PyMOL commands that place a pseudoatom at each C-alpha (Angstrom):
pseudoatom trace, name=CA, resn=UNK, resi=1, chain=A, elem=C, hetatm=0, pos=[99.993, 93.797, 113.365]
pseudoatom trace, name=CA, resn=UNK, resi=2, chain=A, elem=C, hetatm=0, pos=[99.160, 96.790, 111.198]
pseudoatom trace, name=CA, resn=UNK, resi=3, chain=A, elem=C, hetatm=0, pos=[101.291, 96.297, 108.075]
pseudoatom trace, name=CA, resn=UNK, resi=4, chain=A, elem=C, hetatm=0, pos=[98.769, 97.786, 105.643]
pseudoatom trace, name=CA, resn=UNK, resi=5, chain=A, elem=C, hetatm=0, pos=[98.957, 101.335, 104.336]
pseudoatom trace, name=CA, resn=UNK, resi=6, chain=A, elem=C, hetatm=0, pos=[97.461, 103.445, 101.567]
pseudoatom trace, name=CA, resn=UNK, resi=7, chain=A, elem=C, hetatm=0, pos=[99.285, 105.656, 99.104]
pseudoatom trace, name=CA, resn=UNK, resi=8, chain=A, elem=C, hetatm=0, pos=[98.518, 106.833, 95.559]
pseudoatom trace, name=CA, resn=UNK, resi=9, chain=A, elem=C, hetatm=0, pos=[99.162, 104.966, 92.336]
pseudoatom trace, name=CA, resn=UNK, resi=10, chain=A, elem=C, hetatm=0, pos=[100.682, 107.721, 90.204]
pseudoatom trace, name=CA, resn=UNK, resi=11, chain=A, elem=C, hetatm=0, pos=[101.292, 111.458, 90.049]
pseudoatom trace, name=CA, resn=UNK, resi=12, chain=A, elem=C, hetatm=0, pos=[98.194, 113.648, 90.293]
pseudoatom trace, name=CA, resn=UNK, resi=13, chain=A, elem=C, hetatm=0, pos=[97.853, 117.385, 89.739]
pseudoatom trace, name=CA, resn=UNK, resi=14, chain=A, elem=C, hetatm=0, pos=[94.998, 119.807, 90.333]
pseudoatom trace, name=CA, resn=UNK, resi=15, chain=A, elem=C, hetatm=0, pos=[94.649, 123.562, 90.464]
pseudoatom trace, name=CA, resn=UNK, resi=16, chain=A, elem=C, hetatm=0, pos=[92.459, 126.225, 92.021]
pseudoatom trace, name=CA, resn=UNK, resi=17, chain=A, elem=C, hetatm=0, pos=[92.207, 130.019, 91.933]
pseudoatom trace, name=CA, resn=UNK, resi=18, chain=A, elem=C, hetatm=0, pos=[91.559, 132.233, 94.947]
pseudoatom trace, name=CA, resn=UNK, resi=19, chain=A, elem=C, hetatm=0, pos=[91.258, 136.016, 94.533]
pseudoatom trace, name=CA, resn=UNK, resi=20, chain=A, elem=C, hetatm=0, pos=[93.661, 136.077, 91.613]
pseudoatom trace, name=CA, resn=UNK, resi=21, chain=A, elem=C, hetatm=0, pos=[96.262, 133.747, 93.168]
pseudoatom trace, name=CA, resn=UNK, resi=22, chain=A, elem=C, hetatm=0, pos=[96.758, 130.452, 91.363]
pseudoatom trace, name=CA, resn=UNK, resi=23, chain=A, elem=C, hetatm=0, pos=[97.426, 127.297, 93.400]
pseudoatom trace, name=CA, resn=UNK, resi=24, chain=A, elem=C, hetatm=0, pos=[98.725, 124.133, 91.685]
pseudoatom trace, name=CA, resn=UNK, resi=25, chain=A, elem=C, hetatm=0, pos=[98.963, 120.966, 93.774]
pseudoatom trace, name=CA, resn=UNK, resi=26, chain=A, elem=C, hetatm=0, pos=[101.101, 118.016, 92.669]
pseudoatom trace, name=CA, resn=UNK, resi=27, chain=A, elem=C, hetatm=0, pos=[101.008, 114.694, 94.553]
pseudoatom trace, name=CA, resn=UNK, resi=28, chain=A, elem=C, hetatm=0, pos=[103.319, 111.722, 94.116]
pseudoatom trace, name=CA, resn=UNK, resi=29, chain=A, elem=C, hetatm=0, pos=[103.917, 108.397, 95.851]
pseudoatom trace, name=CA, resn=UNK, resi=30, chain=A, elem=C, hetatm=0, pos=[107.399, 108.214, 97.437]
pseudoatom trace, name=CA, resn=UNK, resi=31, chain=A, elem=C, hetatm=0, pos=[108.903, 105.554, 99.687]
pseudoatom trace, name=CA, resn=UNK, resi=32, chain=A, elem=C, hetatm=0, pos=[111.763, 107.494, 101.320]
pseudoatom trace, name=CA, resn=UNK, resi=33, chain=A, elem=C, hetatm=0, pos=[112.507, 111.011, 102.536]
pseudoatom trace, name=CA, resn=UNK, resi=34, chain=A, elem=C, hetatm=0, pos=[115.254, 111.220, 99.890]
pseudoatom trace, name=CA, resn=UNK, resi=35, chain=A, elem=C, hetatm=0, pos=[112.713, 110.502, 97.121]
pseudoatom trace, name=CA, resn=UNK, resi=36, chain=A, elem=C, hetatm=0, pos=[110.402, 113.166, 98.555]
pseudoatom trace, name=CA, resn=UNK, resi=37, chain=A, elem=C, hetatm=0, pos=[113.185, 115.760, 98.666]
pseudoatom trace, name=CA, resn=UNK, resi=38, chain=A, elem=C, hetatm=0, pos=[114.208, 114.889, 95.109]
pseudoatom trace, name=CA, resn=UNK, resi=39, chain=A, elem=C, hetatm=0, pos=[110.635, 115.363, 93.857]
pseudoatom trace, name=CA, resn=UNK, resi=40, chain=A, elem=C, hetatm=0, pos=[110.369, 118.679, 95.726]
pseudoatom trace, name=CA, resn=UNK, resi=41, chain=A, elem=C, hetatm=0, pos=[113.564, 119.890, 94.036]
pseudoatom trace, name=CA, resn=UNK, resi=42, chain=A, elem=C, hetatm=0, pos=[112.095, 118.914, 90.656]
pseudoatom trace, name=CA, resn=UNK, resi=43, chain=A, elem=C, hetatm=0, pos=[108.858, 120.852, 91.284]
pseudoatom trace, name=CA, resn=UNK, resi=44, chain=A, elem=C, hetatm=0, pos=[110.830, 123.918, 92.415]
pseudoatom trace, name=CA, resn=UNK, resi=45, chain=A, elem=C, hetatm=0, pos=[112.740, 123.704, 89.135]
pseudoatom trace, name=CA, resn=UNK, resi=46, chain=A, elem=C, hetatm=0, pos=[109.555, 123.230, 87.069]
pseudoatom trace, name=CA, resn=UNK, resi=47, chain=A, elem=C, hetatm=0, pos=[107.850, 126.184, 88.764]
pseudoatom trace, name=CA, resn=UNK, resi=48, chain=A, elem=C, hetatm=0, pos=[110.944, 128.292, 89.364]
pseudoatom trace, name=CA, resn=UNK, resi=49, chain=A, elem=C, hetatm=0, pos=[108.996, 131.480, 88.588]
pseudoatom trace, name=CA, resn=UNK, resi=50, chain=A, elem=C, hetatm=0, pos=[106.322, 130.750, 91.236]
pseudoatom trace, name=CA, resn=UNK, resi=51, chain=A, elem=C, hetatm=0, pos=[105.943, 132.867, 94.365]
pseudoatom trace, name=CA, resn=UNK, resi=52, chain=A, elem=C, hetatm=0, pos=[105.941, 129.845, 96.686]
pseudoatom trace, name=CA, resn=UNK, resi=53, chain=A, elem=C, hetatm=0, pos=[106.362, 126.054, 96.497]
pseudoatom trace, name=CA, resn=UNK, resi=54, chain=A, elem=C, hetatm=0, pos=[104.979, 124.780, 99.814]
pseudoatom trace, name=CA, resn=UNK, resi=55, chain=A, elem=C, hetatm=0, pos=[104.943, 121.092, 100.662]
pseudoatom trace, name=CA, resn=UNK, resi=56, chain=A, elem=C, hetatm=0, pos=[104.338, 118.249, 103.070]
pseudoatom trace, name=CA, resn=UNK, resi=57, chain=A, elem=C, hetatm=0, pos=[105.259, 114.592, 102.972]
pseudoatom trace, name=CA, resn=UNK, resi=58, chain=A, elem=C, hetatm=0, pos=[104.822, 111.531, 105.143]
pseudoatom trace, name=CA, resn=UNK, resi=59, chain=A, elem=C, hetatm=0, pos=[106.636, 108.203, 104.684]
pseudoatom trace, name=CA, resn=UNK, resi=60, chain=A, elem=C, hetatm=0, pos=[106.519, 104.895, 106.544]
pseudoatom trace, name=CA, resn=UNK, resi=61, chain=A, elem=C, hetatm=0, pos=[103.645, 103.090, 108.220]
pseudoatom trace, name=CA, resn=UNK, resi=62, chain=A, elem=C, hetatm=0, pos=[104.571, 104.346, 111.693]
pseudoatom trace, name=CA, resn=UNK, resi=63, chain=A, elem=C, hetatm=0, pos=[103.812, 107.884, 110.519]
pseudoatom trace, name=CA, resn=UNK, resi=64, chain=A, elem=C, hetatm=0, pos=[106.847, 109.279, 112.310]
pseudoatom trace, name=CA, resn=UNK, resi=65, chain=A, elem=C, hetatm=0, pos=[108.771, 110.357, 109.220]
pseudoatom trace, name=CA, resn=UNK, resi=66, chain=A, elem=C, hetatm=0, pos=[107.280, 113.568, 107.914]
pseudoatom trace, name=CA, resn=UNK, resi=67, chain=A, elem=C, hetatm=0, pos=[108.254, 117.109, 106.985]
pseudoatom trace, name=CA, resn=UNK, resi=68, chain=A, elem=C, hetatm=0, pos=[106.480, 120.223, 105.802]
pseudoatom trace, name=CA, resn=UNK, resi=69, chain=A, elem=C, hetatm=0, pos=[107.511, 123.698, 104.711]
pseudoatom trace, name=CA, resn=UNK, resi=70, chain=A, elem=C, hetatm=0, pos=[105.853, 127.088, 104.172]
pseudoatom trace, name=CA, resn=UNK, resi=71, chain=A, elem=C, hetatm=0, pos=[108.447, 128.424, 101.692]
pseudoatom trace, name=CA, resn=UNK, resi=72, chain=A, elem=C, hetatm=0, pos=[108.045, 132.042, 102.801]
pseudoatom trace, name=CA, resn=UNK, resi=73, chain=A, elem=C, hetatm=0, pos=[104.312, 131.989, 103.552]
pseudoatom trace, name=CA, resn=UNK, resi=74, chain=A, elem=C, hetatm=0, pos=[103.291, 132.904, 107.149]
pseudoatom trace, name=CA, resn=UNK, resi=75, chain=A, elem=C, hetatm=0, pos=[104.238, 130.135, 109.594]
pseudoatom trace, name=CA, resn=UNK, resi=76, chain=A, elem=C, hetatm=0, pos=[101.626, 127.369, 109.761]
pseudoatom trace, name=CA, resn=UNK, resi=77, chain=A, elem=C, hetatm=0, pos=[99.594, 128.681, 106.820]
pseudoatom trace, name=CA, resn=UNK, resi=78, chain=A, elem=C, hetatm=0, pos=[100.734, 126.250, 104.111]
pseudoatom trace, name=CA, resn=UNK, resi=79, chain=A, elem=C, hetatm=0, pos=[102.837, 123.202, 105.030]
pseudoatom trace, name=CA, resn=UNK, resi=80, chain=A, elem=C, hetatm=0, pos=[100.732, 122.131, 108.024]
pseudoatom trace, name=CA, resn=UNK, resi=81, chain=A, elem=C, hetatm=0, pos=[97.407, 122.373, 106.141]
pseudoatom trace, name=CA, resn=UNK, resi=82, chain=A, elem=C, hetatm=0, pos=[98.889, 120.289, 103.299]
pseudoatom trace, name=CA, resn=UNK, resi=83, chain=A, elem=C, hetatm=0, pos=[100.012, 117.644, 105.830]
pseudoatom trace, name=CA, resn=UNK, resi=84, chain=A, elem=C, hetatm=0, pos=[96.537, 117.734, 107.403]
pseudoatom trace, name=CA, resn=UNK, resi=85, chain=A, elem=C, hetatm=0, pos=[95.045, 117.018, 103.965]
pseudoatom trace, name=CA, resn=UNK, resi=86, chain=A, elem=C, hetatm=0, pos=[97.340, 113.988, 103.571]
pseudoatom trace, name=CA, resn=UNK, resi=87, chain=A, elem=C, hetatm=0, pos=[96.250, 112.757, 107.005]
pseudoatom trace, name=CA, resn=UNK, resi=88, chain=A, elem=C, hetatm=0, pos=[92.579, 113.392, 106.230]
pseudoatom trace, name=CA, resn=UNK, resi=89, chain=A, elem=C, hetatm=0, pos=[92.843, 110.792, 103.455]
pseudoatom trace, name=CA, resn=UNK, resi=90, chain=A, elem=C, hetatm=0, pos=[94.877, 108.497, 105.783]
pseudoatom trace, name=CA, resn=UNK, resi=91, chain=A, elem=C, hetatm=0, pos=[97.770, 108.339, 103.308]
pseudoatom trace, name=CA, resn=UNK, resi=92, chain=A, elem=C, hetatm=0, pos=[101.482, 107.732, 103.729]
pseudoatom trace, name=CA, resn=UNK, resi=93, chain=A, elem=C, hetatm=0, pos=[104.468, 107.300, 101.380]
pseudoatom trace, name=CA, resn=UNK, resi=94, chain=A, elem=C, hetatm=0, pos=[103.338, 110.490, 99.684]
pseudoatom trace, name=CA, resn=UNK, resi=95, chain=A, elem=C, hetatm=0, pos=[104.403, 114.072, 99.017]
pseudoatom trace, name=CA, resn=UNK, resi=96, chain=A, elem=C, hetatm=0, pos=[102.163, 116.971, 98.032]
pseudoatom trace, name=CA, resn=UNK, resi=97, chain=A, elem=C, hetatm=0, pos=[103.672, 120.205, 96.741]
pseudoatom trace, name=CA, resn=UNK, resi=98, chain=A, elem=C, hetatm=0, pos=[101.377, 123.220, 96.316]
pseudoatom trace, name=CA, resn=UNK, resi=99, chain=A, elem=C, hetatm=0, pos=[102.736, 125.926, 94.045]
pseudoatom trace, name=CA, resn=UNK, resi=100, chain=A, elem=C, hetatm=0, pos=[101.381, 129.469, 94.365]
pseudoatom trace, name=CA, resn=UNK, resi=101, chain=A, elem=C, hetatm=0, pos=[101.475, 132.278, 91.876]
pseudoatom trace, name=CA, resn=UNK, resi=102, chain=A, elem=C, hetatm=0, pos=[100.565, 135.438, 93.801]
pseudoatom trace, name=CA, resn=UNK, resi=103, chain=A, elem=C, hetatm=0, pos=[97.635, 137.316, 92.309]
pseudoatom trace, name=CA, resn=UNK, resi=104, chain=A, elem=C, hetatm=0, pos=[98.036, 140.649, 94.035]
pseudoatom trace, name=CA, resn=UNK, resi=105, chain=A, elem=C, hetatm=0, pos=[95.573, 140.175, 96.920]
pseudoatom trace, name=CA, resn=UNK, resi=106, chain=A, elem=C, hetatm=0, pos=[96.764, 139.054, 100.340]
pseudoatom trace, name=CA, resn=UNK, resi=107, chain=A, elem=C, hetatm=0, pos=[94.586, 136.236, 101.649]
pseudoatom trace, name=CA, resn=UNK, resi=108, chain=A, elem=C, hetatm=0, pos=[95.496, 136.345, 105.341]
pseudoatom trace, name=CA, resn=UNK, resi=109, chain=A, elem=C, hetatm=0, pos=[96.500, 133.285, 107.342]
pseudoatom trace, name=CA, resn=UNK, resi=110, chain=A, elem=C, hetatm=0, pos=[92.969, 131.825, 107.398]
pseudoatom trace, name=CA, resn=UNK, resi=111, chain=A, elem=C, hetatm=0, pos=[92.559, 132.310, 103.683]
pseudoatom trace, name=CA, resn=UNK, resi=112, chain=A, elem=C, hetatm=0, pos=[95.917, 130.704, 102.987]
pseudoatom trace, name=CA, resn=UNK, resi=113, chain=A, elem=C, hetatm=0, pos=[95.104, 127.697, 105.171]
pseudoatom trace, name=CA, resn=UNK, resi=114, chain=A, elem=C, hetatm=0, pos=[91.866, 127.157, 103.216]
pseudoatom trace, name=CA, resn=UNK, resi=115, chain=A, elem=C, hetatm=0, pos=[93.532, 127.680, 99.843]
pseudoatom trace, name=CA, resn=UNK, resi=116, chain=A, elem=C, hetatm=0, pos=[96.447, 125.313, 100.469]
pseudoatom trace, name=CA, resn=UNK, resi=117, chain=A, elem=C, hetatm=0, pos=[94.162, 122.684, 102.031]
pseudoatom trace, name=CA, resn=UNK, resi=118, chain=A, elem=C, hetatm=0, pos=[91.713, 122.907, 99.145]
pseudoatom trace, name=CA, resn=UNK, resi=119, chain=A, elem=C, hetatm=0, pos=[94.415, 122.622, 96.461]
pseudoatom trace, name=CA, resn=UNK, resi=120, chain=A, elem=C, hetatm=0, pos=[96.026, 119.617, 98.200]
pseudoatom trace, name=CA, resn=UNK, resi=121, chain=A, elem=C, hetatm=0, pos=[92.662, 117.886, 98.631]
pseudoatom trace, name=CA, resn=UNK, resi=122, chain=A, elem=C, hetatm=0, pos=[91.745, 118.431, 94.968]
pseudoatom trace, name=CA, resn=UNK, resi=123, chain=A, elem=C, hetatm=0, pos=[94.918, 116.618, 93.882]
pseudoatom trace, name=CA, resn=UNK, resi=124, chain=A, elem=C, hetatm=0, pos=[94.388, 113.818, 96.420]
pseudoatom trace, name=CA, resn=UNK, resi=125, chain=A, elem=C, hetatm=0, pos=[90.747, 113.362, 95.368]
pseudoatom trace, name=CA, resn=UNK, resi=126, chain=A, elem=C, hetatm=0, pos=[91.921, 113.035, 91.771]
pseudoatom trace, name=CA, resn=UNK, resi=127, chain=A, elem=C, hetatm=0, pos=[94.643, 110.501, 92.622]
pseudoatom trace, name=CA, resn=UNK, resi=128, chain=A, elem=C, hetatm=0, pos=[93.929, 106.775, 92.386]
pseudoatom trace, name=CA, resn=UNK, resi=129, chain=A, elem=C, hetatm=0, pos=[94.536, 105.169, 95.788]
pseudoatom trace, name=CA, resn=UNK, resi=130, chain=A, elem=C, hetatm=0, pos=[96.665, 102.064, 96.242]
pseudoatom trace, name=CA, resn=UNK, resi=131, chain=A, elem=C, hetatm=0, pos=[96.766, 99.727, 99.257]
pseudoatom trace, name=CA, resn=UNK, resi=132, chain=A, elem=C, hetatm=0, pos=[100.218, 98.319, 99.995]
pseudoatom trace, name=CA, resn=UNK, resi=133, chain=A, elem=C, hetatm=0, pos=[101.784, 96.150, 102.681]
pseudoatom trace, name=CA, resn=UNK, resi=134, chain=A, elem=C, hetatm=0, pos=[105.024, 96.233, 104.620]
pseudoatom trace, name=CA, resn=UNK, resi=135, chain=A, elem=C, hetatm=0, pos=[106.998, 93.119, 103.777]
pseudoatom trace, name=CA, resn=UNK, resi=136, chain=A, elem=C, hetatm=0, pos=[109.894, 91.058, 105.100]
pseudoatom trace, name=CA, resn=UNK, resi=137, chain=A, elem=C, hetatm=0, pos=[112.501, 89.282, 102.981]
pseudoatom trace, name=CA, resn=UNK, resi=138, chain=A, elem=C, hetatm=0, pos=[113.563, 85.867, 104.259]
pseudoatom trace, name=CA, resn=UNK, resi=139, chain=A, elem=C, hetatm=0, pos=[116.508, 83.854, 102.969]
pseudoatom trace, name=CA, resn=UNK, resi=140, chain=A, elem=C, hetatm=0, pos=[115.703, 80.137, 102.892]
pseudoatom trace, name=CA, resn=UNK, resi=141, chain=A, elem=C, hetatm=0, pos=[118.294, 77.408, 102.288]
pseudoatom trace, name=CA, resn=UNK, resi=142, chain=A, elem=C, hetatm=0, pos=[117.067, 73.818, 101.879]
pseudoatom trace, name=CA, resn=UNK, resi=143, chain=A, elem=C, hetatm=0, pos=[117.852, 70.523, 100.065]
pseudoatom trace, name=CA, resn=UNK, resi=144, chain=A, elem=C, hetatm=0, pos=[116.657, 70.041, 96.473]
pseudoatom trace, name=CA, resn=UNK, resi=145, chain=A, elem=C, hetatm=0, pos=[114.364, 67.241, 97.657]
pseudoatom trace, name=CA, resn=UNK, resi=146, chain=A, elem=C, hetatm=0, pos=[112.156, 69.806, 99.421]
pseudoatom trace, name=CA, resn=UNK, resi=147, chain=A, elem=C, hetatm=0, pos=[111.541, 72.134, 96.457]
pseudoatom trace, name=CA, resn=UNK, resi=148, chain=A, elem=C, hetatm=0, pos=[107.919, 71.054, 95.916]
pseudoatom trace, name=CA, resn=UNK, resi=149, chain=A, elem=C, hetatm=0, pos=[107.110, 71.336, 99.639]
pseudoatom trace, name=CA, resn=UNK, resi=150, chain=A, elem=C, hetatm=0, pos=[108.587, 74.841, 99.824]
pseudoatom trace, name=CA, resn=UNK, resi=151, chain=A, elem=C, hetatm=0, pos=[106.789, 75.962, 96.642]
pseudoatom trace, name=CA, resn=UNK, resi=152, chain=A, elem=C, hetatm=0, pos=[103.510, 74.673, 98.071]
pseudoatom trace, name=CA, resn=UNK, resi=153, chain=A, elem=C, hetatm=0, pos=[103.965, 76.726, 101.247]
pseudoatom trace, name=CA, resn=UNK, resi=154, chain=A, elem=C, hetatm=0, pos=[105.010, 79.831, 99.289]
pseudoatom trace, name=CA, resn=UNK, resi=155, chain=A, elem=C, hetatm=0, pos=[101.870, 79.569, 97.166]
pseudoatom trace, name=CA, resn=UNK, resi=156, chain=A, elem=C, hetatm=0, pos=[99.619, 78.858, 100.157]
pseudoatom trace, name=CA, resn=UNK, resi=157, chain=A, elem=C, hetatm=0, pos=[100.593, 81.948, 102.186]
pseudoatom trace, name=CA, resn=UNK, resi=158, chain=A, elem=C, hetatm=0, pos=[100.940, 84.300, 99.220]
pseudoatom trace, name=CA, resn=UNK, resi=159, chain=A, elem=C, hetatm=0, pos=[104.697, 84.817, 99.460]
pseudoatom trace, name=CA, resn=UNK, resi=160, chain=A, elem=C, hetatm=0, pos=[106.763, 85.886, 96.482]
pseudoatom trace, name=CA, resn=UNK, resi=161, chain=A, elem=C, hetatm=0, pos=[110.041, 84.371, 95.280]
pseudoatom trace, name=CA, resn=UNK, resi=162, chain=A, elem=C, hetatm=0, pos=[112.404, 87.299, 94.752]
pseudoatom trace, name=CA, resn=UNK, resi=163, chain=A, elem=C, hetatm=0, pos=[115.531, 85.336, 93.815]
pseudoatom trace, name=CA, resn=UNK, resi=164, chain=A, elem=C, hetatm=0, pos=[116.694, 81.712, 93.591]
pseudoatom trace, name=CA, resn=UNK, resi=165, chain=A, elem=C, hetatm=0, pos=[120.178, 80.210, 93.418]
pseudoatom trace, name=CA, resn=UNK, resi=166, chain=A, elem=C, hetatm=0, pos=[121.130, 76.552, 93.122]
pseudoatom trace, name=CA, resn=UNK, resi=167, chain=A, elem=C, hetatm=0, pos=[124.298, 74.749, 94.253]
pseudoatom trace, name=CA, resn=UNK, resi=168, chain=A, elem=C, hetatm=0, pos=[124.377, 71.714, 96.551]
pseudoatom trace, name=CA, resn=UNK, resi=169, chain=A, elem=C, hetatm=0, pos=[121.288, 73.288, 98.157]
pseudoatom trace, name=CA, resn=UNK, resi=170, chain=A, elem=C, hetatm=0, pos=[118.544, 75.640, 97.023]
pseudoatom trace, name=CA, resn=UNK, resi=171, chain=A, elem=C, hetatm=0, pos=[118.840, 79.271, 98.197]
pseudoatom trace, name=CA, resn=UNK, resi=172, chain=A, elem=C, hetatm=0, pos=[115.628, 81.255, 97.834]
pseudoatom trace, name=CA, resn=UNK, resi=173, chain=A, elem=C, hetatm=0, pos=[114.790, 84.818, 98.814]
pseudoatom trace, name=CA, resn=UNK, resi=174, chain=A, elem=C, hetatm=0, pos=[111.138, 84.992, 99.814]
pseudoatom trace, name=CA, resn=UNK, resi=175, chain=A, elem=C, hetatm=0, pos=[109.109, 88.174, 100.274]
pseudoatom trace, name=CA, resn=UNK, resi=176, chain=A, elem=C, hetatm=0, pos=[106.080, 88.012, 102.544]
pseudoatom trace, name=CA, resn=UNK, resi=177, chain=A, elem=C, hetatm=0, pos=[103.632, 90.443, 104.111]
pseudoatom trace, name=CA, resn=UNK, resi=178, chain=A, elem=C, hetatm=0, pos=[104.968, 91.308, 107.583]
pseudoatom trace, name=CA, resn=UNK, resi=179, chain=A, elem=C, hetatm=0, pos=[101.927, 89.973, 109.448]
pseudoatom trace, name=CA, resn=UNK, resi=180, chain=A, elem=C, hetatm=0, pos=[102.251, 86.593, 107.696]
pseudoatom trace, name=CA, resn=UNK, resi=181, chain=A, elem=C, hetatm=0, pos=[106.027, 86.149, 108.128]
pseudoatom trace, name=CA, resn=UNK, resi=182, chain=A, elem=C, hetatm=0, pos=[105.623, 84.025, 111.259]
pseudoatom trace, name=CA, resn=UNK, resi=183, chain=A, elem=C, hetatm=0, pos=[103.134, 81.710, 109.548]
pseudoatom trace, name=CA, resn=UNK, resi=184, chain=A, elem=C, hetatm=0, pos=[105.452, 81.308, 106.542]
pseudoatom trace, name=CA, resn=UNK, resi=185, chain=A, elem=C, hetatm=0, pos=[108.459, 80.377, 108.703]
pseudoatom trace, name=CA, resn=UNK, resi=186, chain=A, elem=C, hetatm=0, pos=[106.442, 77.916, 110.783]
pseudoatom trace, name=CA, resn=UNK, resi=187, chain=A, elem=C, hetatm=0, pos=[104.979, 76.158, 107.729]
pseudoatom trace, name=CA, resn=UNK, resi=188, chain=A, elem=C, hetatm=0, pos=[108.373, 75.955, 106.003]
pseudoatom trace, name=CA, resn=UNK, resi=189, chain=A, elem=C, hetatm=0, pos=[109.925, 74.279, 109.043]
pseudoatom trace, name=CA, resn=UNK, resi=190, chain=A, elem=C, hetatm=0, pos=[106.995, 71.830, 109.314]
pseudoatom trace, name=CA, resn=UNK, resi=191, chain=A, elem=C, hetatm=0, pos=[106.850, 70.958, 105.619]
pseudoatom trace, name=CA, resn=UNK, resi=192, chain=A, elem=C, hetatm=0, pos=[110.602, 70.298, 105.396]
pseudoatom trace, name=CA, resn=UNK, resi=193, chain=A, elem=C, hetatm=0, pos=[110.790, 68.463, 108.756]
pseudoatom trace, name=CA, resn=UNK, resi=194, chain=A, elem=C, hetatm=0, pos=[113.222, 71.127, 109.941]
pseudoatom trace, name=CA, resn=UNK, resi=195, chain=A, elem=C, hetatm=0, pos=[115.585, 70.648, 106.972]
pseudoatom trace, name=CA, resn=UNK, resi=196, chain=A, elem=C, hetatm=0, pos=[115.634, 74.373, 106.186]
pseudoatom trace, name=CA, resn=UNK, resi=197, chain=A, elem=C, hetatm=0, pos=[117.711, 77.323, 107.316]
pseudoatom trace, name=CA, resn=UNK, resi=198, chain=A, elem=C, hetatm=0, pos=[115.845, 80.647, 107.588]
pseudoatom trace, name=CA, resn=UNK, resi=199, chain=A, elem=C, hetatm=0, pos=[117.371, 84.041, 108.178]
pseudoatom trace, name=CA, resn=UNK, resi=200, chain=A, elem=C, hetatm=0, pos=[116.380, 87.660, 107.477]
pseudoatom trace, name=CA, resn=UNK, resi=201, chain=A, elem=C, hetatm=0, pos=[117.863, 89.119, 104.301]
pseudoatom trace, name=CA, resn=UNK, resi=202, chain=A, elem=C, hetatm=0, pos=[121.068, 91.060, 104.925]
pseudoatom trace, name=CA, resn=UNK, resi=203, chain=A, elem=C, hetatm=0, pos=[121.864, 89.387, 108.275]
for i in range(1, 203): cmd.bond("trace and resi %d" % i, "trace and resi %d" % (i + 1))
show_as sticks, trace
zoom trace
């Protein structure tokens, strides 16, 4: 199971000049399309006097959630090249916005493709990369007598305790890397001799 993906650690910005036009690329890690759209709106506000604010973003490990826009540049000359730069670095959960201040010389479609690609790549080269994993949250309910056994399993497989509540039983929310969820569930059942109730969070 491929539950590993790479994004960037924090916002990165880089600029380049081509025949008088100034290109400023800003990259940010985002986890949803809504976050990406919000960031885009913020950049458009920051550079409201710019000629164009072109962008591309991709979110999710399946790579199916993406969007790009040319913001008035010739079709295919800005958004697509920015997305191609994101894909060149094999990144997801990321948005790159390239702002252009027109310098008086038309660059043509080929020139624009190179300029937008170059600006996006400069920002992505500058950005510190971060490997992350898709996770699953599991709700576990078990008797108090099994606390040490459960904690041992959690530690062994590298799960994280997100929340714990105590009443007549112990209720723990456990976060685990998607590819190790099956192993975690199996070990919990074995270690508690089946005295545990497991269900996905929110179900």
